[in-house]
MOPAC internal coordinates of N, CA, C and O (Angstrom, degrees):
PM7 1SCF
backbone

  N    0.0000 0     0.00 0     0.00 0    0    0    0
  C    1.4512 1     0.00 0     0.00 0    1    0    0
  C    1.5285 1   110.34 1     0.00 0    2    1    0
  O    1.2310 1   121.64 1   -31.13 1    3    2    1
  N    1.2875 1   114.46 1   148.87 1    3    2    1
  C    1.4629 1   120.87 1   177.85 1    5    3    2
  C    1.5231 1   107.67 1   -91.19 1    6    5    3
  O    1.2310 1   121.13 1   -53.13 1    7    6    5
  N    1.3151 1   115.44 1   126.87 1    7    6    5
  C    1.4588 1   118.29 1   178.99 1    9    7    6
  C    1.5304 1   110.65 1   -93.78 1   10    9    7
  O    1.2310 1   120.84 1     4.13 1   11   10    9
  N    1.3291 1   116.01 1  -175.87 1   11   10    9
  C    1.4628 1   120.69 1  -175.69 1   13   11   10
  C    1.5281 1   111.93 1   -63.45 1   14   13   11
  O    1.2310 1   120.32 1   143.72 1   15   14   13
  N    1.3284 1   117.00 1   -36.28 1   15   14   13
  C    1.4620 1   120.42 1   179.96 1   17   15   14
  C    1.5307 1   110.59 1   -65.05 1   18   17   15
  O    1.2310 1   119.96 1   141.02 1   19   18   17
  N    1.3173 1   117.68 1   -38.98 1   19   18   17
  C    1.4625 1   121.46 1   177.82 1   21   19   18
  C    1.5136 1   111.78 1   -65.40 1   22   21   19
  O    1.2310 1   120.75 1   137.72 1   23   22   21
  N    1.3364 1   116.18 1   -42.28 1   23   22   21
  C    1.4705 1   120.48 1   178.42 1   25   23   22
  C    1.5252 1   110.03 1   -64.77 1   26   25   23
  O    1.2310 1   120.50 1   137.55 1   27   26   25
  N    1.3349 1   116.64 1   -42.45 1   27   26   25
  C    1.4642 1   120.79 1   178.26 1   29   27   26
  C    1.5328 1   110.26 1   -62.62 1   30   29   27
  O    1.2310 1   120.49 1   138.74 1   31   30   29
  N    1.3154 1   116.67 1   -41.26 1   31   30   29
  C    1.4619 1   121.26 1   179.07 1   33   31   30
  C    1.5298 1   110.62 1   -62.65 1   34   33   31
  O    1.2310 1   120.37 1   131.89 1   35   34   33
  N    1.3321 1   116.91 1   -48.11 1   35   34   33
  C    1.4678 1   120.40 1   179.58 1   37   35   34
  C    1.5289 1   111.58 1   -63.16 1   38   37   35
  O    1.2310 1   120.58 1   139.20 1   39   38   37
  N    1.3270 1   116.49 1   -40.80 1   39   38   37
  C    1.4719 1   120.33 1   177.68 1   41   39   38
  C    1.5237 1   111.39 1   -63.55 1   42   41   39
  O    1.2310 1   120.52 1   136.69 1   43   42   41
  N    1.3245 1   116.62 1   -43.31 1   43   42   41
  C    1.4627 1   120.26 1   178.88 1   45   43   42
  C    1.5169 1   112.13 1   -63.98 1   46   45   43
  O    1.2310 1   120.46 1   137.40 1   47   46   45
  N    1.3235 1   116.73 1   -42.60 1   47   46   45
  C    1.4648 1   120.14 1   179.01 1   49   47   46
  C    1.5307 1   110.80 1   -65.32 1   50   49   47
  O    1.2310 1   120.32 1   143.94 1   51   50   49
  N    1.3199 1   117.00 1   -36.06 1   51   50   49
  C    1.4711 1   120.42 1   177.77 1   53   51   50
  C    1.5177 1   110.37 1   -64.25 1   54   53   51
  O    1.2310 1   120.26 1   134.90 1   55   54   53
  N    1.3296 1   117.11 1   -45.10 1   55   54   53
  C    1.4678 1   120.88 1   178.67 1   57   55   54
  C    1.5233 1   110.36 1   -62.75 1   58   57   55
  O    1.2310 1   120.21 1   134.64 1   59   58   57
  N    1.3261 1   117.19 1   -45.36 1   59   58   57
  C    1.4550 1   120.21 1   179.01 1   61   59   58
  C    1.5268 1   111.81 1   -62.92 1   62   61   59
  O    1.2310 1   120.37 1   143.79 1   63   62   61
  N    1.3378 1   116.90 1   -36.21 1   63   62   61
  C    1.4589 1   120.02 1   177.35 1   65   63   62
  C    1.5192 1   110.83 1   -61.93 1   66   65   63
  O    1.2310 1   120.02 1   137.84 1   67   66   65
  N    1.3355 1   117.57 1   -42.16 1   67   66   65
  C    1.4611 1   119.82 1  -179.39 1   69   67   66
  C    1.5288 1   110.99 1   -65.40 1   70   69   67
  O    1.2310 1   119.69 1   140.26 1   71   70   69
  N    1.3276 1   118.20 1   -39.74 1   71   70   69
  C    1.4607 1   119.83 1   176.96 1   73   71   70
  C    1.5312 1   111.00 1   -66.18 1   74   73   71
  O    1.2310 1   120.40 1   142.10 1   75   74   73
  N    1.3337 1   116.85 1   -37.90 1   75   74   73
  C    1.4572 1   121.41 1   178.09 1   77   75   74
  C    1.5332 1   109.85 1   -63.97 1   78   77   75
  O    1.2310 1   120.36 1   132.66 1   79   78   77
  N    1.3258 1   116.92 1   -47.34 1   79   78   77
  C    1.4669 1   121.26 1   179.84 1   81   79   78
  C    1.5296 1   110.34 1   -63.89 1   82   81   79
  O    1.2310 1   120.08 1   139.48 1   83   82   81
  N    1.3406 1   117.45 1   -40.52 1   83   82   81
  C    1.4594 1   121.02 1   178.27 1   85   83   82
  C    1.5266 1   110.38 1   -61.88 1   86   85   83
  O    1.2310 1   120.29 1   140.10 1   87   86   85
  N    1.3234 1   117.05 1   -39.90 1   87   86   85
  C    1.4578 1   121.00 1   178.39 1   89   87   86
  C    1.5103 1   112.15 1   -62.80 1   90   89   87
  O    1.2310 1   120.09 1   137.19 1   91   90   89
  N    1.3119 1   117.44 1   -42.81 1   91   90   89
  C    1.4663 1   120.89 1   179.18 1   93   91   90
  C    1.5274 1   110.61 1   -65.12 1   94   93   91
  O    1.2310 1   120.28 1   133.88 1   95   94   93
  N    1.3106 1   117.07 1   -46.12 1   95   94   93
  C    1.4687 1   120.96 1   179.73 1   97   95   94
  C    1.5299 1   109.78 1   -62.69 1   98   97   95
  O    1.2310 1   120.08 1   137.03 1   99   98   97
  N    1.3160 1   117.45 1   -42.97 1   99   98   97
  C    1.4574 1   121.32 1   179.05 1  101   99   98
  C    1.5205 1   111.05 1   -61.65 1  102  101   99
  O    1.2310 1   120.28 1   137.08 1  103  102  101
  N    1.3244 1   117.07 1   -42.92 1  103  102  101
  C    1.4637 1   120.62 1   178.49 1  105  103  102
  C    1.5220 1   111.15 1   -62.27 1  106  105  103
  O    1.2310 1   120.14 1   135.21 1  107  106  105
  N    1.3112 1   117.34 1   -44.79 1  107  106  105
  C    1.4758 1   121.10 1  -179.68 1  109  107  106
  C    1.5301 1   110.03 1   -62.37 1  110  109  107
  O    1.2310 1   120.22 1   137.01 1  111  110  109
  N    1.3162 1   117.19 1   -42.99 1  111  110  109
  C    1.4630 1   119.67 1   179.35 1  113  111  110
  C    1.5256 1   111.58 1   -67.41 1  114  113  111
  O    1.2310 1   119.76 1   142.83 1  115  114  113
  N    1.3269 1   118.06 1   -37.17 1  115  114  113
  C    1.4643 1   120.77 1   175.88 1  117  115  114
  C    1.5182 1   110.48 1   -61.75 1  118  117  115
  O    1.2310 1   120.33 1   135.21 1  119  118  117
  N    1.3100 1   116.98 1   -44.79 1  119  118  117
  C    1.4657 1   120.51 1   179.46 1  121  119  118
  C    1.5221 1   109.48 1   -61.37 1  122  121  119
  O    1.2310 1   121.04 1   134.78 1  123  122  121
  N    1.3255 1   115.62 1   -45.22 1  123  122  121
  C    1.4710 1   120.48 1  -177.17 1  125  123  122
  C    1.5285 1   111.68 1   -66.72 1  126  125  123
  O    1.2310 1   119.95 1   137.93 1  127  126  125
  N    1.3142 1   117.69 1   -42.07 1  127  126  125
  C    1.4651 1   120.95 1  -171.79 1  129  127  126
  C    1.5221 1   114.62 1   -95.93 1  130  129  127
  O    1.2310 1   119.32 1   163.21 1  131  130  129
  N    1.3323 1   118.91 1   -16.79 1  131  130  129
  C    1.4630 1   120.34 1  -177.95 1  133  131  130
  C    1.5128 1   112.47 1  -117.08 1  134  133  131
  O    1.2310 1   120.64 1   123.67 1  135  134  133
  N    1.3295 1   116.38 1   -56.33 1  135  134  133
  C    1.4575 1   119.55 1  -169.97 1  137  135  134
  C    1.5194 1   113.36 1   -75.02 1  138  137  135
  O    1.2310 1   119.88 1   139.66 1  139  138  137
  N    1.3219 1   117.83 1   -40.34 1  139  138  137
  C    1.4660 1   119.95 1   179.80 1  141  139  138
  C    1.5309 1   111.18 1   -65.80 1  142  141  139
  O    1.2310 1   118.72 1   134.42 1  143  142  141
  N    1.3520 1   120.04 1   -45.58 1  143  142  141
  C    1.4737 1   118.38 1   176.03 1  145  143  142
  C    1.5284 1   113.21 1   -62.44 1  146  145  143
  O    1.2310 1   119.91 1   142.44 1  147  146  145
  N    1.3468 1   117.77 1   -37.56 1  147  146  145
  C    1.4705 1   119.88 1   178.15 1  149  147  146
  C    1.5252 1   110.49 1   -65.20 1  150  149  147
  O    1.2310 1   120.10 1   140.96 1  151  150  149
  N    1.3279 1   117.41 1   -39.04 1  151  150  149
  C    1.4558 1   121.13 1   177.33 1  153  151  150
  C    1.5222 1   111.48 1   -64.21 1  154  153  151
  O    1.2310 1   120.54 1   137.12 1  155  154  153
  N    1.3126 1   116.58 1   -42.88 1  155  154  153
  C    1.4685 1   120.12 1   177.86 1  157  155  154
  C    1.5179 1   110.86 1   -63.59 1  158  157  155
  O    1.2310 1   120.33 1   138.05 1  159  158  157
  N    1.3352 1   116.97 1   -41.95 1  159  158  157
  C    1.4530 1   121.20 1   178.74 1  161  159  158
  C    1.5335 1   110.28 1   -62.27 1  162  161  159
  O    1.2310 1   120.40 1   138.30 1  163  162  161
  N    1.3158 1   116.84 1   -41.70 1  163  162  161
  C    1.4639 1   121.40 1   178.37 1  165  163  162
  C    1.5243 1   110.75 1   -61.52 1  166  165  163
  O    1.2310 1   120.69 1   134.58 1  167  166  165
  N    1.3310 1   116.28 1   -45.42 1  167  166  165
  C    1.4687 1   119.81 1  -179.59 1  169  167  166
  C    1.5246 1   111.54 1   -65.71 1  170  169  167
  O    1.2310 1   119.93 1   141.32 1  171  170  169
  N    1.3374 1   117.74 1   -38.68 1  171  170  169
  C    1.4619 1   120.55 1   176.50 1  173  171  170
  C    1.5159 1   111.04 1   -61.40 1  174  173  171
  O    1.2310 1   120.69 1   137.18 1  175  174  173
  N    1.3361 1   116.29 1   -42.82 1  175  174  173
  C    1.4585 1   120.54 1   178.74 1  177  175  174
  C    1.5093 1   111.92 1   -63.19 1  178  177  175
  O    1.2310 1   120.29 1   138.76 1  179  178  177
  N    1.3374 1   117.05 1   -41.24 1  179  178  177
  C    1.4671 1   120.73 1   178.20 1  181  179  178
  C    1.5287 1   110.52 1   -63.19 1  182  181  179
  O    1.2310 1   120.47 1   138.23 1  183  182  181
  N    1.3322 1   116.71 1   -41.77 1  183  182  181
  C    1.4693 1   119.92 1   179.12 1  185  183  182
  C    1.5224 1   110.81 1   -63.78 1  186  185  183
  O    1.2310 1   120.26 1   138.73 1  187  186  185
  N    1.3323 1   117.11 1   -41.27 1  187  186  185
  C    1.4671 1   120.48 1   179.67 1  189  187  186
  C    1.5209 1   110.50 1   -64.13 1  190  189  187
  O    1.2310 1   120.32 1   138.54 1  191  190  189
  N    1.3337 1   116.99 1   -41.46 1  191  190  189
  C    1.4653 1   119.58 1   178.72 1  193  191  190
  C    1.5228 1   111.25 1   -63.97 1  194  193  191
  O    1.2310 1   120.23 1   138.28 1  195  194  193
  N    1.3314 1   117.16 1   -41.72 1  195  194  193
  C    1.4639 1   120.33 1   178.56 1  197  195  194
  C    1.5258 1   110.78 1   -64.07 1  198  197  195
  O    1.2310 1   120.44 1   138.46 1  199  198  197
  N    1.3321 1   116.76 1   -41.54 1  199  198  197
  C    1.4591 1   120.82 1   179.26 1  201  199  198
  C    1.5305 1   110.42 1   -64.53 1  202  201  199
  O    1.2310 1   120.55 1   137.37 1  203  202  201
  N    1.3110 1   116.55 1   -42.63 1  203  202  201
  C    1.4590 1   120.73 1   178.84 1  205  203  202
  C    1.5285 1   110.43 1   -63.77 1  206  205  203
  O    1.2310 1   120.43 1   138.70 1  207  206  205
  N    1.3151 1   116.79 1   -41.30 1  207  206  205
  C    1.4600 1   121.75 1   177.80 1  209  207  206
  C    1.5272 1   110.87 1   -63.74 1  210  209  207
  O    1.2310 1   120.73 1   137.91 1  211  210  209
  N    1.3264 1   116.22 1   -42.09 1  211  210  209
  C    1.4657 1   120.37 1   178.92 1  213  211  210
  C    1.5313 1   111.14 1   -63.24 1  214  213  211
  O    1.2310 1   120.44 1   136.71 1  215  214  213
  N    1.3411 1   116.77 1   -43.29 1  215  214  213
  C    1.4618 1   120.15 1   178.39 1  217  215  214
  C    1.5286 1   111.24 1   -63.68 1  218  217  215
  O    1.2310 1   120.62 1   140.99 1  219  218  217
  N    1.3189 1   116.42 1   -39.01 1  219  218  217
  C    1.4612 1   120.74 1   178.61 1  221  219  218
  C    1.5329 1   110.52 1   -63.78 1  222  221  219
  O    1.2310 1   120.31 1   138.46 1  223  222  221
  N    1.3343 1   117.01 1   -41.54 1  223  222  221
  C    1.4660 1   120.91 1   177.17 1  225  223  222
  C    1.5268 1   111.03 1   -62.65 1  226  225  223
  O    1.2310 1   120.29 1   137.30 1  227  226  225
  N    1.3222 1   117.06 1   -42.70 1  227  226  225
  C    1.4629 1   120.73 1   178.50 1  229  227  226
  C    1.5187 1   110.67 1   -62.99 1  230  229  227
  O    1.2310 1   120.45 1   139.61 1  231  230  229
  N    1.3125 1   116.74 1   -40.39 1  231  230  229
  C    1.4589 1   120.79 1  -179.86 1  233  231  230
  C    1.5372 1   109.83 1   -64.35 1  234  233  231
  O    1.2310 1   120.86 1   137.47 1  235  234  233
  N    1.3433 1   115.96 1   -42.53 1  235  234  233
  C    1.4663 1   119.52 1   178.98 1  237  235  234
  C    1.5298 1   110.97 1   -64.41 1  238  237  235
  O    1.2310 1   120.71 1   139.99 1  239  238  237
  N    1.3282 1   116.24 1   -40.01 1  239  238  237
  C    1.4655 1   119.64 1   178.65 1  241  239  238
  C    1.5275 1   110.71 1   -62.49 1  242  241  239
  O    1.2310 1   120.21 1   136.83 1  243  242  241
  N    1.3299 1   117.19 1   -43.17 1  243  242  241
  C    1.4685 1   120.62 1   178.83 1  245  243  242
  C    1.5161 1   110.65 1   -63.40 1  246  245  243
  O    1.2310 1   120.23 1   139.36 1  247  246  245
  N    1.3273 1   117.17 1   -40.64 1  247  246  245
  C    1.4573 1   120.76 1   178.04 1  249  247  246
  C    1.5216 1   110.79 1   -62.44 1  250  249  247
  O    1.2310 1   120.40 1   136.28 1  251  250  249
  N    1.3310 1   116.84 1   -43.72 1  251  250  249
  C    1.4611 1   120.64 1  -179.43 1  253  251  250
  C    1.5255 1   110.89 1   -66.28 1  254  253  251
  O    1.2310 1   119.85 1   146.40 1  255  254  253
  N    1.3231 1   117.89 1   -33.60 1  255  254  253
  C    1.4505 1   120.25 1   179.46 1  257  255  254
  C    1.5329 1   110.99 1   -71.07 1  258  257  255
  O    1.2310 1   120.64 1   150.79 1  259  258  257
  N    1.3281 1   116.38 1   -29.21 1  259  258  257
  C    1.4554 1   119.01 1   179.24 1  261  259  258
  C    1.5146 1   111.51 1   -71.00 1  262  261  259
  O    1.2310 1   119.49 1   150.98 1  263  262  261
  N    1.3121 1   118.58 1   -29.02 1  263  262  261
  C    1.4717 1   121.30 1  -176.59 1  265  263  262
  C    1.4792 1   112.85 1   -98.98 1  266  265  263
  O    1.2310 1   120.10 1   180.00 1  267  266  265

């Protein structure tokens, strides 16, 4: 037979399992909704800066060729 301590133990483990599962789901959603978009935004900004730098270099080269 299961006594009161066993029932309390099973109930406590069940509650802890739900908090553990909630933590994992919350972490996955945070990664999906916060970190991945921020990473994409960072990469887009880096690409724009590189493109702007490349255009500036081309412009300087054209200027130097004119003189």
